[in-house]
C-alpha positions as a Markdown table, in Angstrom:
| # | Residue | x | y | z |
|---|---|---|---|---|
| 1 | Unk | 0.0 | 0.0 | 0.0 |
| 2 | Unk | 2.8 | 2.4 | 0.9 |
| 3 | Unk | 4.5 | 1.8 | -2.4 |
| 4 | Unk | 1.3 | 2.7 | -4.2 |
| 5 | Unk | 0.8 | 5.9 | -2.2 |
| 6 | Unk | 4.4 | 6.9 | -2.9 |
| 7 | Unk | 3.9 | 6.2 | -6.6 |
| 8 | Unk | 0.7 | 8.4 | -6.7 |
| 9 | Unk | 2.9 | 11.2 | -5.3 |
| 10 | Unk | 5.7 | 10.7 | -7.8 |
| 11 | Unk | 8.1 | 9.0 | -5.4 |
| 12 | Unk | 9.9 | 5.9 | -6.8 |
| 13 | Unk | 10.2 | 2.9 | -4.5 |
| 14 | Unk | 11.2 | -0.7 | -4.6 |
| 15 | Unk | 9.4 | -3.5 | -2.8 |
| 16 | Unk | 11.6 | -6.5 | -2.1 |
| 17 | Unk | 9.3 | -9.5 | -1.9 |
| 18 | Unk | 10.4 | -12.9 | -0.4 |
| 19 | Unk | 7.9 | -14.8 | -2.7 |
| 20 | Unk | 9.2 | -15.9 | -6.0 |
| 21 | Unk | 6.2 | -14.5 | -7.9 |
| 22 | Unk | 2.8 | -13.0 | -7.2 |
| 23 | Unk | 1.3 | -16.5 | -7.5 |
| 24 | Unk | 3.9 | -18.4 | -5.6 |
| 25 | Unk | 1.6 | -19.3 | -2.7 |
| 26 | Unk | -2.0 | -19.1 | -1.6 |
| 27 | Unk | -2.9 | -15.9 | 0.1 |
| 28 | Unk | -5.6 | -17.2 | 2.4 |
| 29 | Unk | -9.2 | -16.3 | 2.6 |
| 30 | Unk | -11.1 | -13.1 | 3.3 |
| 31 | Unk | -9.7 | -10.0 | 4.9 |
| 32 | Unk | -11.8 | -7.3 | 6.7 |
| 33 | Unk | -10.9 | -3.8 | 5.5 |
| 34 | Unk | -11.8 | -1.4 | 8.2 |
| 35 | Unk | -13.2 | 2.0 | 7.3 |
| 36 | Unk | -10.9 | 4.1 | 9.6 |
| 37 | Unk | -7.6 | 2.7 | 8.4 |
| 38 | Unk | -7.6 | 0.2 | 5.4 |
| 39 | Unk | -10.3 | 2.0 | 3.5 |
| 40 | Unk | -8.8 | 5.4 | 4.2 |
| 41 | Unk | -5.4 | 4.1 | 2.9 |
| 42 | Unk | -7.1 | 2.8 | -0.3 |
| 43 | Unk | -8.6 | 6.2 | -0.9 |
| 44 | Unk | -5.2 | 7.8 | -0.5 |
| 45 | Unk | -3.8 | 5.3 | -3.0 |
| 46 | Unk | -6.6 | 6.1 | -5.5 |
| 47 | Unk | -7.8 | 2.5 | -5.4 |
| 48 | Unk | -11.0 | 2.8 | -3.4 |
| 49 | Unk | -13.4 | 2.4 | -6.4 |
| 50 | Unk | -11.5 | -0.7 | -7.6 |
| 51 | Unk | -11.5 | -2.1 | -4.0 |
| 52 | Unk | -15.3 | -1.8 | -3.9 |
| 53 | Unk | -15.6 | -4.1 | -6.9 |
| 54 | Unk | -13.8 | -6.8 | -4.8 |
| 55 | Unk | -16.1 | -6.6 | -1.8 |
| 56 | Unk | -17.8 | -9.8 | -0.8 |
| 57 | Unk | -21.4 | -8.7 | -0.1 |
| 58 | Unk | -22.7 | -10.7 | 2.8 |
| 59 | Unk | -19.4 | -11.2 | 4.4 |
| 60 | Unk | -20.5 | -9.3 | 7.5 |
| 61 | Unk | -23.9 | -10.9 | 7.8 |
| 62 | Unk | -24.7 | -12.0 | 11.3 |
| 63 | Unk | -27.2 | -14.7 | 12.4 |
| 64 | Unk | -27.9 | -16.0 | 15.8 |
| 65 | Unk | -29.8 | -19.3 | 16.2 |
| 66 | Unk | -30.8 | -21.4 | 19.1 |
| 67 | Unk | -29.8 | -25.0 | 19.6 |
| 68 | Unk | -32.7 | -26.1 | 17.4 |
| 69 | Unk | -31.8 | -23.9 | 14.5 |
| 70 | Unk | -34.4 | -21.3 | 15.1 |
| 71 | Unk | -33.3 | -17.9 | 13.9 |
| 72 | Unk | -33.2 | -15.5 | 16.8 |
| 73 | Unk | -31.5 | -12.6 | 15.3 |
| 74 | Unk | -30.4 | -11.6 | 11.8 |
| 75 | Unk | -28.4 | -8.7 | 10.6 |
| 76 | Unk | -28.0 | -8.7 | 6.8 |
| 77 | Unk | -25.0 | -7.3 | 4.9 |
| 78 | Unk | -25.0 | -5.7 | 1.5 |
| 79 | Unk | -21.3 | -5.1 | 1.4 |
| 80 | Unk | -21.5 | -1.4 | 2.5 |
| 81 | Unk | -20.6 | -1.9 | 6.1 |
| 82 | Unk | -17.7 | -0.4 | 8.1 |
| 83 | Unk | -15.4 | -3.5 | 7.5 |
| 84 | Unk | -16.3 | -5.2 | 4.2 |
| 85 | Unk | -14.5 | -8.4 | 3.4 |
| 86 | Unk | -12.4 | -9.0 | 0.3 |
| 87 | Unk | -10.5 | -12.0 | -0.9 |
| 88 | Unk | -6.8 | -11.5 | 0.1 |
| 89 | Unk | -5.5 | -12.7 | -3.3 |
| 90 | Unk | -7.7 | -10.2 | -5.2 |
| 91 | Unk | -6.6 | -7.3 | -3.0 |
| 92 | Unk | -2.9 | -8.3 | -3.4 |
| 93 | Unk | -3.5 | -8.5 | -7.2 |
| 94 | Unk | -5.0 | -5.0 | -7.2 |
| 95 | Unk | -2.1 | -3.5 | -5.2 |
| 96 | Unk | 0.6 | -5.2 | -7.4 |
| 97 | Unk | -1.1 | -4.2 | -10.7 |
| 98 | Unk | -1.4 | -0.6 | -9.5 |
| 99 | Unk | 2.4 | -0.3 | -9.4 |
| 100 | Unk | 4.9 | 0.2 | -12.2 |
| 101 | Unk | 6.1 | -3.2 | -13.4 |
| 102 | Unk | 9.6 | -2.8 | -12.1 |
| 103 | Unk | 8.6 | -1.8 | -8.5 |
| 104 | Unk | 8.3 | -5.3 | -7.0 |
| 105 | Unk | 11.5 | -7.4 | -6.9 |
| 106 | Unk | 10.4 | -11.0 | -6.6 |
| 107 | Unk | 12.5 | -13.6 | -4.8 |
| 108 | Unk | 14.3 | -11.2 | -2.4 |
| 109 | Unk | 14.0 | -12.7 | 1.0 |
| 110 | Unk | 15.8 | -10.5 | 3.5 |
| 111 | Unk | 18.5 | -12.4 | 5.4 |
| 112 | Unk | 20.3 | -9.5 | 7.1 |
| 113 | Unk | 20.1 | -5.7 | 7.4 |
| 114 | Unk | 23.0 | -3.6 | 8.6 |
| 115 | Unk | 23.0 | 0.0 | 9.7 |
| 116 | Unk | 25.3 | 2.3 | 7.9 |
| 117 | Unk | 26.4 | 5.9 | 8.6 |
| 118 | Unk | 24.0 | 8.6 | 7.8 |
| 119 | Unk | 20.9 | 6.6 | 8.6 |
| 120 | Unk | 21.3 | 4.3 | 5.6 |
| 121 | Unk | 21.0 | 0.5 | 5.6 |
| 122 | Unk | 22.6 | -2.3 | 3.6 |
| 123 | Unk | 20.3 | -5.2 | 2.9 |
| 124 | Unk | 21.4 | -8.8 | 2.2 |
| 125 | Unk | 19.0 | -11.1 | 0.4 |
| 126 | Unk | 18.9 | -14.9 | 0.2 |
| 127 | Unk | 19.4 | -14.8 | -3.6 |
| 128 | Unk | 22.9 | -13.2 | -3.1 |
| 129 | Unk | 21.8 | -9.7 | -4.0 |
| 130 | Unk | 22.4 | -6.6 | -1.8 |
| 131 | Unk | 20.9 | -3.2 | -1.8 |
| 132 | Unk | 21.7 | 0.1 | 0.0 |
| 133 | Unk | 18.9 | 2.4 | 1.0 |
| 134 | Unk | 18.4 | 5.7 | 2.9 |
| 135 | Unk | 14.7 | 4.9 | 3.8 |
| 136 | Unk | 13.8 | 1.5 | 5.0 |
| 137 | Unk | 10.2 | 0.4 | 5.9 |
| 138 | Unk | 9.5 | -3.2 | 6.8 |
| 139 | Unk | 6.2 | -5.0 | 6.6 |
| 140 | Unk | 5.1 | -8.5 | 7.4 |
| 141 | Unk | 2.0 | -10.6 | 7.8 |
| 142 | Unk | 0.0 | -9.3 | 10.7 |
| 143 | Unk | 0.8 | -11.1 | 14.0 |
| 144 | Unk | 4.2 | -12.4 | 13.0 |
| 145 | Unk | 7.1 | -12.0 | 15.4 |
| 146 | Unk | 9.4 | -9.1 | 14.7 |
| 147 | Unk | 12.8 | -9.8 | 13.3 |
| 148 | Unk | 15.5 | -9.3 | 15.8 |
| 149 | Unk | 17.3 | -6.6 | 13.8 |
| 150 | Unk | 14.3 | -4.3 | 13.9 |
| 151 | Unk | 13.4 | -5.0 | 17.5 |
| 152 | Unk | 16.8 | -4.3 | 19.0 |
| 153 | Unk | 17.8 | -1.1 | 17.2 |
| 154 | Unk | 18.8 | 1.5 | 19.8 |
| 155 | Unk | 18.0 | 4.4 | 17.4 |
| 156 | Unk | 14.3 | 5.1 | 16.6 |
| 157 | Unk | 12.9 | 3.9 | 13.3 |
| 158 | Unk | 9.5 | 4.3 | 11.9 |
| 159 | Unk | 7.5 | 1.4 | 10.6 |
| 160 | Unk | 4.0 | 0.2 | 10.0 |
| 161 | Unk | 2.2 | -2.9 | 11.0 |
| 162 | Unk | -1.0 | -3.3 | 9.1 |
| 163 | Unk | -2.1 | 0.3 | 8.7 |
| 164 | Unk | -1.1 | 1.6 | 12.1 |
| 165 | Unk | 2.1 | 3.6 | 12.4 |
| 166 | Unk | 4.4 | 2.4 | 15.1 |
| 167 | Unk | 7.4 | 4.2 | 16.4 |
| 168 | Unk | 10.2 | 3.9 | 17.6 |
| 169 | Unk | 10.3 | 0.2 | 16.6 |
| 170 | Unk | 10.1 | -1.0 | 13.0 |
| 171 | Unk | 7.9 | -4.0 | 12.5 |
| 172 | Unk | 9.8 | -6.2 | 10.3 |
| 173 | Unk | 10.9 | -7.6 | 7.2 |
| 174 | Unk | 9.5 | -10.1 | 4.8 |
| 175 | Unk | 8.8 | -7.2 | 2.6 |
| 176 | Unk | 11.1 | -4.2 | 2.5 |
| 177 | Unk | 10.2 | -1.0 | 0.7 |
| 178 | Unk | 13.2 | 1.1 | -0.3 |
| 179 | Unk | 13.5 | 4.6 | -1.7 |
| 180 | Unk | 16.6 | 4.7 | -3.9 |
| 181 | Unk | 19.5 | 6.8 | -2.8 |
| 182 | Unk | 19.7 | 10.3 | -4.3 |
| 183 | Unk | 23.0 | 9.4 | -6.1 |
| 184 | Unk | 21.3 | 6.4 | -7.7 |
| 185 | Unk | 18.8 | 8.5 | -9.6 |
């Protein structure tokens, strides 16, 4: 999402993705996209209308039944609620397709990150590649344990976990977004 928002504002970025391709693994089931954060981010990214086409109407429907199957309460859902559900794979496809084709680098599983002078970082990937960056943002699947490098930094870093900004600890690193160094442009 951050890569898309940066792109909308004319800022180039690179997403280093551990997966070998967009279809390398199943993405799981449905995902609630809350109005206050996820939907707001989609609006900033210019993807809200496309997101609405992915919404699974009925995903928030609520029914309460007694032990005999008698309906006691029913709250229907037409897909316009505060946290509509979308298929994870479709949302990922939307986000990836909204970026320039060279933004996502597939097969770049982060093995190590090293702090350099001037707030820069050197990244070492499992495929043998390295990269140096002056802005480093880590992201991972919600609920995963933070990588040690990011949890133990003595100097504050800014990161995001889901759509909530957290500081001073960067929440980590299966996906790393990097803004190229000025001298690389």
